[in-house]
PDB file of the backbone (N, CA, C, O) and the ligand in Angstrom, with CONECT records:
HET     ZN  A 101       1
ATOM      1  N   MET A   1       0.859  -1.200   0.000  1.00  0.00           N
ATOM      2  CA  MET A   1       0.000   0.000   0.000  1.00  0.00           C
ATOM      3  C   MET A   1       0.891   1.244   0.000  1.00  0.00           C
ATOM      4  O   MET A   1       1.839   1.337   0.779  1.00  0.00           O
ATOM      5  N   THR A   2       0.584   2.173  -0.859  1.00  0.00           N
ATOM      6  CA  THR A   2       1.391   3.383  -0.966  1.00  0.00           C
ATOM      7  C   THR A   2       0.886   4.459  -0.012  1.00  0.00           C
ATOM      8  O   THR A   2      -0.269   4.449   0.415  1.00  0.00           O
ATOM      9  N   GLU A   3       1.756   5.356   0.300  1.00  0.00           N
ATOM     10  CA  GLU A   3       1.351   6.492   1.122  1.00  0.00           C
ATOM     11  C   GLU A   3       0.515   7.438   0.274  1.00  0.00           C
ATOM     12  O   GLU A   3       0.937   7.864  -0.801  1.00  0.00           O
ATOM     13  N   GLU A   4      -0.656   7.757   0.760  1.00  0.00           N
ATOM     14  CA  GLU A   4      -1.544   8.650   0.019  1.00  0.00           C
ATOM     15  C   GLU A   4      -1.840   9.869   0.869  1.00  0.00           C
ATOM     16  O   GLU A   4      -1.579   9.901   2.071  1.00  0.00           O
ATOM     17  N   ASN A   5      -2.379  10.839   0.224  1.00  0.00           N
ATOM     18  CA  ASN A   5      -2.736  12.053   0.947  1.00  0.00           C
ATOM     19  C   ASN A   5      -4.180  12.015   1.438  1.00  0.00           C
ATOM     20  O   ASN A   5      -4.867  13.036   1.482  1.00  0.00           O
ATOM     21  N   TYR A   6      -4.611  10.847   1.797  1.00  0.00           N
ATOM     22  CA  TYR A   6      -5.962  10.696   2.327  1.00  0.00           C
ATOM     23  C   TYR A   6      -5.858  10.528   3.824  1.00  0.00           C
ATOM     24  O   TYR A   6      -5.833   9.408   4.333  1.00  0.00           O
ATOM     25  N   ASN A   7      -5.797  11.618   4.513  1.00  0.00           N
ATOM     26  CA  ASN A   7      -5.515  11.544   5.938  1.00  0.00           C
ATOM     27  C   ASN A   7      -6.735  11.765   6.814  1.00  0.00           C
ATOM     28  O   ASN A   7      -6.632  11.879   8.035  1.00  0.00           O
ATOM     29  N   VAL A   8      -7.884  11.822   6.172  1.00  0.00           N
ATOM     30  CA  VAL A   8      -9.086  12.044   6.962  1.00  0.00           C
ATOM     31  C   VAL A   8      -9.410  10.801   7.790  1.00  0.00           C
ATOM     32  O   VAL A   8      -9.837  10.898   8.941  1.00  0.00           O
ATOM     33  N   TYR A   9      -9.198   9.628   7.177  1.00  0.00           N
ATOM     34  CA  TYR A   9      -9.520   8.381   7.846  1.00  0.00           C
ATOM     35  C   TYR A   9      -8.254   7.597   8.128  1.00  0.00           C
ATOM     36  O   TYR A   9      -7.317   7.578   7.330  1.00  0.00           O
ATOM     37  N   ASN A  10      -8.251   6.960   9.265  1.00  0.00           N
ATOM     38  CA  ASN A  10      -7.136   6.110   9.644  1.00  0.00           C
ATOM     39  C   ASN A  10      -7.354   4.733   9.020  1.00  0.00           C
ATOM     40  O   ASN A  10      -8.335   4.057   9.331  1.00  0.00           O
ATOM     41  N   THR A  11      -6.451   4.323   8.152  1.00  0.00           N
ATOM     42  CA  THR A  11      -6.642   3.053   7.452  1.00  0.00           C
ATOM     43  C   THR A  11      -6.223   1.854   8.285  1.00  0.00           C
ATOM     44  O   THR A  11      -6.343   0.716   7.831  1.00  0.00           O
ATOM     45  N   SER A  12      -5.739   2.086   9.480  1.00  0.00           N
ATOM     46  CA  SER A  12      -5.320   0.960  10.314  1.00  0.00           C
ATOM     47  C   SER A  12      -6.436   0.489  11.243  1.00  0.00           C
ATOM     48  O   SER A  12      -6.278  -0.503  11.955  1.00  0.00           O
ATOM     49  N   ILE A  13      -7.557   1.198  11.235  1.00  0.00           N
ATOM     50  CA  ILE A  13      -8.678   0.755  12.055  1.00  0.00           C
ATOM     51  C   ILE A  13      -9.888   0.484  11.165  1.00  0.00           C
ATOM     52  O   ILE A  13      -9.937   0.912  10.012  1.00  0.00           O
ATOM     53  N   VAL A  14     -10.857  -0.232  11.719  1.00  0.00           N
ATOM     54  CA  VAL A  14     -12.067  -0.563  10.973  1.00  0.00           C
ATOM     55  C   VAL A  14     -13.193   0.341  11.458  1.00  0.00           C
ATOM     56  O   VAL A  14     -13.558   0.320  12.634  1.00  0.00           O
ATOM     57  N   TYR A  15     -13.732   1.123  10.551  1.00  0.00           N
ATOM     58  CA  TYR A  15     -14.842   1.996  10.908  1.00  0.00           C
ATOM     59  C   TYR A  15     -16.140   1.211  10.902  1.00  0.00           C
ATOM     60  O   TYR A  15     -16.297   0.235  10.167  1.00  0.00           O
ATOM     61  N   ASP A  16     -17.052   1.652  11.722  1.00  0.00           N
ATOM     62  CA  ASP A  16     -18.360   1.012  11.814  1.00  0.00           C
ATOM     63  C   ASP A  16     -19.351   1.765  10.934  1.00  0.00           C
ATOM     64  O   ASP A  16     -19.480   2.987  11.009  1.00  0.00           O
ATOM     65  N   TYR A  17     -20.035   1.008  10.114  1.00  0.00           N
ATOM     66  CA  TYR A  17     -21.004   1.624   9.196  1.00  0.00           C
ATOM     67  C   TYR A  17     -22.049   2.463   9.945  1.00  0.00           C
ATOM     68  O   TYR A  17     -22.500   3.496   9.451  1.00  0.00           O
ATOM     69  N   LYS A  18     -22.422   2.003  11.137  1.00  0.00           N
ATOM     70  CA  LYS A  18     -23.451   2.723  11.898  1.00  0.00           C
ATOM     71  C   LYS A  18     -22.968   4.111  12.298  1.00  0.00           C
ATOM     72  O   LYS A  18     -23.739   5.070  12.342  1.00  0.00           O
ATOM     73  N   ASP A  19     -21.676   4.191  12.589  1.00  0.00           N
ATOM     74  CA  ASP A  19     -21.121   5.485  12.981  1.00  0.00           C
ATOM     75  C   ASP A  19     -20.681   6.308  11.784  1.00  0.00           C
ATOM     76  O   ASP A  19     -20.594   7.534  11.845  1.00  0.00           O
ATOM     77  N   HIS A  20     -20.403   5.598  10.685  1.00  0.00           N
ATOM     78  CA  HIS A  20     -19.896   6.268   9.484  1.00  0.00           C
ATOM     79  C   HIS A  20     -20.666   5.800   8.258  1.00  0.00           C
ATOM     80  O   HIS A  20     -20.134   5.047   7.441  1.00  0.00           O
ATOM     81  N   PRO A  21     -21.902   6.235   8.123  1.00  0.00           N
ATOM     82  CA  PRO A  21     -22.667   5.851   6.930  1.00  0.00           C
ATOM     83  C   PRO A  21     -21.951   6.334   5.671  1.00  0.00           C
ATOM     84  O   PRO A  21     -21.204   7.312   5.696  1.00  0.00           O
ATOM     85  N   ASN A  22     -22.199   5.619   4.565  1.00  0.00           N
ATOM     86  CA  ASN A  22     -21.537   6.002   3.331  1.00  0.00           C
ATOM     87  C   ASN A  22     -21.911   7.420   2.924  1.00  0.00           C
ATOM     88  O   ASN A  22     -23.087   7.785   2.902  1.00  0.00           O
ATOM     89  N   ILE A  23     -20.907   8.204   2.607  1.00  0.00           N
ATOM     90  CA  ILE A  23     -21.156   9.552   2.110  1.00  0.00           C
ATOM     91  C   ILE A  23     -21.777   9.468   0.718  1.00  0.00           C
ATOM     92  O   ILE A  23     -22.770  10.131   0.420  1.00  0.00           O
ATOM     93  N   LYS A  24     -21.170   8.642  -0.120  1.00  0.00           N
ATOM     94  CA  LYS A  24     -21.748   8.308  -1.419  1.00  0.00           C
ATOM     95  C   LYS A  24     -21.927   6.804  -1.467  1.00  0.00           C
ATOM     96  O   LYS A  24     -20.992   6.057  -1.179  1.00  0.00           O
ATOM     97  N   SER A  25     -23.110   6.357  -1.825  1.00  0.00           N
ATOM     98  CA  SER A  25     -23.379   4.930  -1.844  1.00  0.00           C
ATOM     99  C   SER A  25     -22.412   4.196  -2.768  1.00  0.00           C
ATOM    100  O   SER A  25     -22.230   4.573  -3.925  1.00  0.00           O
ATOM    101  N   GLY A  26     -21.797   3.146  -2.237  1.00  0.00           N
ATOM    102  CA  GLY A  26     -20.901   2.334  -3.043  1.00  0.00           C
ATOM    103  C   GLY A  26     -19.539   2.952  -3.275  1.00  0.00           C
ATOM    104  O   GLY A  26     -18.731   2.423  -4.039  1.00  0.00           O
ATOM    105  N   ARG A  27     -19.286   4.061  -2.625  1.00  0.00           N
ATOM    106  CA  ARG A  27     -17.995   4.730  -2.809  1.00  0.00           C
ATOM    107  C   ARG A  27     -17.248   4.800  -1.492  1.00  0.00           C
ATOM    108  O   ARG A  27     -17.846   4.895  -0.421  1.00  0.00           O
ATOM    109  N   CYS A  28     -15.950   4.752  -1.592  1.00  0.00           N
ATOM    110  CA  CYS A  28     -15.119   4.926  -0.416  1.00  0.00           C
ATOM    111  C   CYS A  28     -15.300   6.345   0.131  1.00  0.00           C
ATOM    112  O   CYS A  28     -15.279   7.316  -0.625  1.00  0.00           O
ATOM    113  N   ASP A  29     -15.477   6.454   1.445  1.00  0.00           N
ATOM    114  CA  ASP A  29     -15.634   7.781   2.050  1.00  0.00           C
ATOM    115  C   ASP A  29     -14.347   8.577   1.982  1.00  0.00           C
ATOM    116  O   ASP A  29     -14.355   9.808   1.967  1.00  0.00           O
ATOM    117  N   ASN A  30     -13.266   7.865   1.941  1.00  0.00           N
ATOM    118  CA  ASN A  30     -11.962   8.512   2.033  1.00  0.00           C
ATOM    119  C   ASN A  30     -11.500   9.057   0.684  1.00  0.00           C
ATOM    120  O   ASN A  30     -11.089  10.213   0.582  1.00  0.00           O
ATOM    121  N   CYS A  31     -11.571   8.220  -0.350  1.00  0.00           N
ATOM    122  CA  CYS A  31     -10.993   8.622  -1.633  1.00  0.00           C
ATOM    123  C   CYS A  31     -11.982   8.574  -2.789  1.00  0.00           C
ATOM    124  O   CYS A  31     -11.663   9.028  -3.887  1.00  0.00           O
ATOM    125  N   GLY A  32     -13.179   8.033  -2.565  1.00  0.00           N
ATOM    126  CA  GLY A  32     -14.177   8.007  -3.628  1.00  0.00           C
ATOM    127  C   GLY A  32     -14.055   6.828  -4.572  1.00  0.00           C
ATOM    128  O   GLY A  32     -14.803   6.729  -5.545  1.00  0.00           O
ATOM    129  N   ASN A  33     -13.123   5.938  -4.296  1.00  0.00           N
ATOM    130  CA  ASN A  33     -12.953   4.747  -5.119  1.00  0.00           C
ATOM    131  C   ASN A  33     -14.160   3.822  -4.970  1.00  0.00           C
ATOM    132  O   ASN A  33     -14.798   3.788  -3.918  1.00  0.00           O
ATOM    133  N   ALA A  34     -14.470   3.068  -6.036  1.00  0.00           N
ATOM    134  CA  ALA A  34     -15.647   2.199  -5.992  1.00  0.00           C
ATOM    135  C   ALA A  34     -15.280   0.720  -6.003  1.00  0.00           C
ATOM    136  O   ALA A  34     -16.158  -0.131  -6.145  1.00  0.00           O
ATOM    137  N   GLN A  35     -14.016   0.409  -5.857  1.00  0.00           N
ATOM    138  CA  GLN A  35     -13.610  -0.992  -5.839  1.00  0.00           C
ATOM    139  C   GLN A  35     -13.165  -1.375  -4.442  1.00  0.00           C
ATOM    140  O   GLN A  35     -12.357  -0.691  -3.813  1.00  0.00           O
ATOM    141  N   PHE A  36     -13.712  -2.483  -3.976  1.00  0.00           N
ATOM    142  CA  PHE A  36     -13.439  -2.904  -2.608  1.00  0.00           C
ATOM    143  C   PHE A  36     -13.092  -4.380  -2.556  1.00  0.00           C
ATOM    144  O   PHE A  36     -13.444  -5.166  -3.436  1.00  0.00           O
ATOM    145  N   LYS A  37     -12.406  -4.712  -1.520  1.00  0.00           N
ATOM    146  CA  LYS A  37     -12.160  -6.113  -1.202  1.00  0.00           C
ATOM    147  C   LYS A  37     -12.977  -6.423   0.031  1.00  0.00           C
ATOM    148  O   LYS A  37     -12.851  -5.751   1.055  1.00  0.00           O
ATOM    149  N   ILE A  38     -13.811  -7.439  -0.067  1.00  0.00           N
ATOM    150  CA  ILE A  38     -14.682  -7.789   1.046  1.00  0.00           C
ATOM    151  C   ILE A  38     -14.111  -9.007   1.762  1.00  0.00           C
ATOM    152  O   ILE A  38     -13.777 -10.013   1.136  1.00  0.00           O
ATOM    153  N   SER A  39     -14.007  -8.902   3.060  1.00  0.00           N
ATOM    154  CA  SER A  39     -13.600 -10.064   3.841  1.00  0.00           C
ATOM    155  C   SER A  39     -14.584 -10.247   4.980  1.00  0.00           C
ATOM    156  O   SER A  39     -15.264  -9.303   5.383  1.00  0.00           O
ATOM    157  N   VAL A  40     -14.655 -11.455   5.495  1.00  0.00           N
ATOM    158  CA  VAL A  40     -15.611 -11.766   6.543  1.00  0.00           C
ATOM    159  C   VAL A  40     -14.866 -12.175   7.794  1.00  0.00           C
ATOM    160  O   VAL A  40     -14.017 -13.066   7.772  1.00  0.00           O
ATOM    161  N   LYS A  41     -15.201 -11.505   8.891  1.00  0.00           N
ATOM    162  CA  LYS A  41     -14.627 -11.878  10.176  1.00  0.00           C
ATOM    163  C   LYS A  41     -15.776 -12.170  11.121  1.00  0.00           C
ATOM    164  O   LYS A  41     -16.475 -11.257  11.559  1.00  0.00           O
ATOM    165  N   GLY A  42     -15.974 -13.449  11.437  1.00  0.00           N
ATOM    166  CA  GLY A  42     -17.127 -13.811  12.230  1.00  0.00           C
ATOM    167  C   GLY A  42     -18.385 -13.512  11.444  1.00  0.00           C
ATOM    168  O   GLY A  42     -18.577 -14.033  10.345  1.00  0.00           O
ATOM    169  N   PHE A  43     -19.240 -12.679  12.001  1.00  0.00           N
ATOM    170  CA  PHE A  43     -20.467 -12.301  11.308  1.00  0.00           C
ATOM    171  C   PHE A  43     -20.342 -10.903  10.706  1.00  0.00           C
ATOM    172  O   PHE A  43     -21.328 -10.320  10.255  1.00  0.00           O
ATOM    173  N   ILE A  44     -19.139 -10.381  10.704  1.00  0.00           N
ATOM    174  CA  ILE A  44     -18.951  -9.011  10.264  1.00  0.00           C
ATOM    175  C   ILE A  44     -18.262  -8.997   8.901  1.00  0.00           C
ATOM    176  O   ILE A  44     -17.234  -9.645   8.703  1.00  0.00           O
ATOM    177  N   TYR A  45     -18.836  -8.259   7.981  1.00  0.00           N
ATOM    178  CA  TYR A  45     -18.207  -8.050   6.684  1.00  0.00           C
ATOM    179  C   TYR A  45     -17.341  -6.799   6.753  1.00  0.00           C
ATOM    180  O   TYR A  45     -17.781  -5.734   7.187  1.00  0.00           O
ATOM    181  N   ILE A  46     -16.113  -6.959   6.316  1.00  0.00           N
ATOM    182  CA  ILE A  46     -15.206  -5.824   6.287  1.00  0.00           C
ATOM    183  C   ILE A  46     -14.994  -5.419   4.836  1.00  0.00           C
ATOM    184  O   ILE A  46     -14.579  -6.231   4.009  1.00  0.00           O
ATOM    185  N   ARG A  47     -15.278  -4.183   4.539  1.00  0.00           N
ATOM    186  CA  ARG A  47     -15.086  -3.676   3.191  1.00  0.00           C
ATOM    187  C   ARG A  47     -13.802  -2.851   3.161  1.00  0.00           C
ATOM    188  O   ARG A  47     -13.708  -1.807   3.806  1.00  0.00           O
ATOM    189  N   GLU A  48     -12.839  -3.319   2.423  1.00  0.00           N
ATOM    190  CA  GLU A  48     -11.570  -2.607   2.336  1.00  0.00           C
ATOM    191  C   GLU A  48     -11.451  -1.953   0.969  1.00  0.00           C
ATOM    192  O   GLU A  48     -11.598  -2.606  -0.064  1.00  0.00           O
ATOM    193  N   CYS A  49     -11.187  -0.680   0.981  1.00  0.00           N
ATOM    194  CA  CYS A  49     -10.990   0.048  -0.266  1.00  0.00           C
ATOM    195  C   CYS A  49      -9.708  -0.430  -0.943  1.00  0.00           C
ATOM    196  O   CYS A  49      -8.659  -0.531  -0.306  1.00  0.00           O
ATOM    197  N   ARG A  50      -9.803  -0.720  -2.232  1.00  0.00           N
ATOM    198  CA  ARG A  50      -8.622  -1.195  -2.944  1.00  0.00           C
ATOM    199  C   ARG A  50      -7.644  -0.065  -3.243  1.00  0.00           C
ATOM    200  O   ARG A  50      -6.487  -0.315  -3.579  1.00  0.00           O
ATOM    201  N   ASN A  51      -8.091   1.138  -3.127  1.00  0.00           N
ATOM    202  CA  ASN A  51      -7.213   2.267  -3.438  1.00  0.00           C
ATOM    203  C   ASN A  51      -6.474   2.767  -2.204  1.00  0.00           C
ATOM    204  O   ASN A  51      -5.244   2.822  -2.191  1.00  0.00           O
ATOM    205  N   CYS A  52      -7.226   3.134  -1.164  1.00  0.00           N
ATOM    206  CA  CYS A  52      -6.578   3.767  -0.017  1.00  0.00           C
ATOM    207  C   CYS A  52      -6.485   2.847   1.198  1.00  0.00           C
ATOM    208  O   CYS A  52      -5.755   3.143   2.143  1.00  0.00           O
ATOM    209  N   GLY A  53      -7.220   1.734   1.180  1.00  0.00           N
ATOM    210  CA  GLY A  53      -7.113   0.780   2.281  1.00  0.00           C
ATOM    211  C   GLY A  53      -8.008   1.058   3.456  1.00  0.00           C
ATOM    212  O   GLY A  53      -7.870   0.418   4.499  1.00  0.00           O
ATOM    213  N   MET A  54      -8.938   2.011   3.317  1.00  0.00           N
ATOM    214  CA  MET A  54      -9.867   2.270   4.415  1.00  0.00           C
ATOM    215  C   MET A  54     -10.748   1.046   4.634  1.00  0.00           C
ATOM    216  O   MET A  54     -11.230   0.439   3.677  1.00  0.00           O
ATOM    217  N   ASN A  55     -10.953   0.689   5.893  1.00  0.00           N
ATOM    218  CA  ASN A  55     -11.777  -0.453   6.256  1.00  0.00           C
ATOM    219  C   ASN A  55     -13.058   0.004   6.920  1.00  0.00           C
ATOM    220  O   ASN A  55     -13.057   0.903   7.761  1.00  0.00           O
ATOM    221  N   LYS A  56     -14.158  -0.635   6.525  1.00  0.00           N
ATOM    222  CA  LYS A  56     -15.420  -0.337   7.178  1.00  0.00           C
ATOM    223  C   LYS A  56     -16.207  -1.629   7.324  1.00  0.00           C
ATOM    224  O   LYS A  56     -16.268  -2.444   6.404  1.00  0.00           O
ATOM    225  N   SER A  57     -16.802  -1.801   8.481  1.00  0.00           N
ATOM    226  CA  SER A  57     -17.690  -2.949   8.666  1.00  0.00           C
ATOM    227  C   SER A  57     -19.043  -2.612   8.078  1.00  0.00           C
ATOM    228  O   SER A  57     -19.567  -1.518   8.287  1.00  0.00           O
ATOM    229  N   ILE A  58     -19.614  -3.569   7.331  1.00  0.00           N
ATOM    230  CA  ILE A  58     -20.881  -3.284   6.652  1.00  0.00           C
ATOM    231  C   ILE A  58     -21.908  -4.352   6.978  1.00  0.00           C
ATOM    232  O   ILE A  58     -23.040  -4.287   6.498  1.00  0.00           O
TER     233      ILE A  58
HETATM  234 ZN    ZN A 101     -10.532   4.633  -0.505  1.00  0.00          ZN2+
END
């Protein structure tokens, strides 16, 4: 992952959808990218932005 100038969100933590609803549906809140990697941890889906690496539980 490259260093980006997207410093609004910390990419090392997982944001909760309830606390951080999508600003734009289907888009990363941090960089606006629309491609994600989805992983499942327990019953929680983690959506990771492929561009900036922001994580959000959905
Ligand atoms: Zn992003």
